[in-house]
C-alpha positions in Angstrom: 35.6 -4.5 -26.4 32.9 -5.3 -23.9 32.8 -3.9 -20.4 32.8 -6.3 -17.4 29.5 -6.7 -15.6 30.9 -5.5 -12.3 32.2 -2.2 -13.7 32.1 0.8 -11.3 29.3 2.3 -13.4 27.1 -0.9 -13.1 27.7 -1.0 -9.4 26.9 2.7 -9.0 23.6 2.3 -10.9 22.6 -0.7 -8.7 23.4 1.3 -5.5 21.4 4.3 -6.8 18.4 2.1 -7.8 18.4 0.5 -4.3 18.2 4.0 -2.7 15.3 5.2 -4.8 12.3 6.2 -2.7 9.3 4.0 -2.4 6.4 5.2 -4.6 3.5 5.6 -2.1 2.4 5.0 1.4 1.3 1.4 0.6 4.9 0.6 -0.6 6.3 2.3 2.5 4.1 0.1 4.7 5.2 -3.0 2.8 8.9 -1.8 3.0 8.7 -1.5 6.7 7.1 -5.0 6.9 9.9 -6.4 4.7 12.5 -4.6 6.8 11.2 -6.4 9.9 11.4 -9.8 8.1 14.9 -9.2 6.9 16.1 -8.1 10.4 14.5 -11.2 11.9 16.3 -13.4 9.4 19.6 -11.6 9.9 19.8 -10.4 6.3 21.8 -7.2 7.1 22.5 -6.3 3.5 18.9 -6.4 2.4 17.7 -4.7 5.6 20.3 -2.0 5.0 19.1 -1.3 1.5 15.5 -1.2 2.7 16.3 1.2 5.5 17.9 3.5 3.0 14.8 3.4 0.8 12.5 4.0 3.7 14.6 6.9 5.0 14.7 8.6 1.6 10.9 8.2 1.3 10.2 9.6 4.7 12.6 12.5 4.2 10.8 13.3 0.9 7.5 13.6 2.9 8.9 16.2 5.3 7.8 19.7 4.6 10.4 22.1 3.1 11.5 25.2 4.9 8.7 27.3 3.3 5.9 24.8 3.9 3.6 24.7 6.9 3.7 21.5 8.9 1.6 18.8 7.2 -1.2 16.8 8.9 0.4 13.7 10.5 3.7 15.4 11.0 4.1 13.9 14.5 3.5 10.4 13.1 6.1 11.1 10.4 8.6 12.3 13.0 8.1 9.3 15.3 8.4 6.9 12.3 11.7 8.6 11.2 13.1 8.4 14.8 12.2 4.7 15.1 13.7 3.9 11.7 16.9 5.8 12.7 17.0 3.6 15.9 16.6 0.5 13.8 19.5 1.6 11.6 21.7 2.3 14.6 21.0 -1.0 16.2 21.5 -2.9 12.9 24.9 -1.2 12.5 25.8 -2.4 16.0 24.8 -6.0 15.0 21.8 -6.0 17.4 19.4 -7.5 14.9 16.8 -8.3 17.6 16.8 -4.7 18.8 16.7 -3.4 15.2 13.7 -5.6 14.5 12.0 -4.3 17.6 12.7 -0.7 16.5 11.4 -1.5 13.0 8.2 -2.8 14.5 7.9 0.4 16.4 8.4 2.3 13.2 5.7 0.3 11.4 3.3 0.8 14.3 3.9 4.6 14.3 3.4 4.7 10.5 0.1 2.7 10.7 -1.2 5.0 13.5 -4.1 7.1 12.5 -3.1 10.7 11.8 -6.2 11.9 13.7 -5.2 10.0 16.8 -2.4 12.4 17.6 -4.8 15.4 17.7 -6.9 13.7 20.5 
């Protein structure tokens, strides 16, 4: 007997795959850009999946309790805050505000790490 395609196991695997972190900083930059596009187009489902992947990726970059703060920590914190704001606004169906917050997140991420020392 074959299992239906929409079995709970298949759905769970798809959800987990969508929440996997992005592989590197270039993919994170692309993910933020795609997030802005999906928010502008009103694609809440795709934007939600991208927000999850971006958050997982950013959280993986945070130092653990035993590690010293990494260079660019302020940039990382500001990016996380802006992505959190985008998620909040998206959940309130304010797609324009969410897109603005996502643009802020992308801007913070692209900022030079050395600029925060100045």
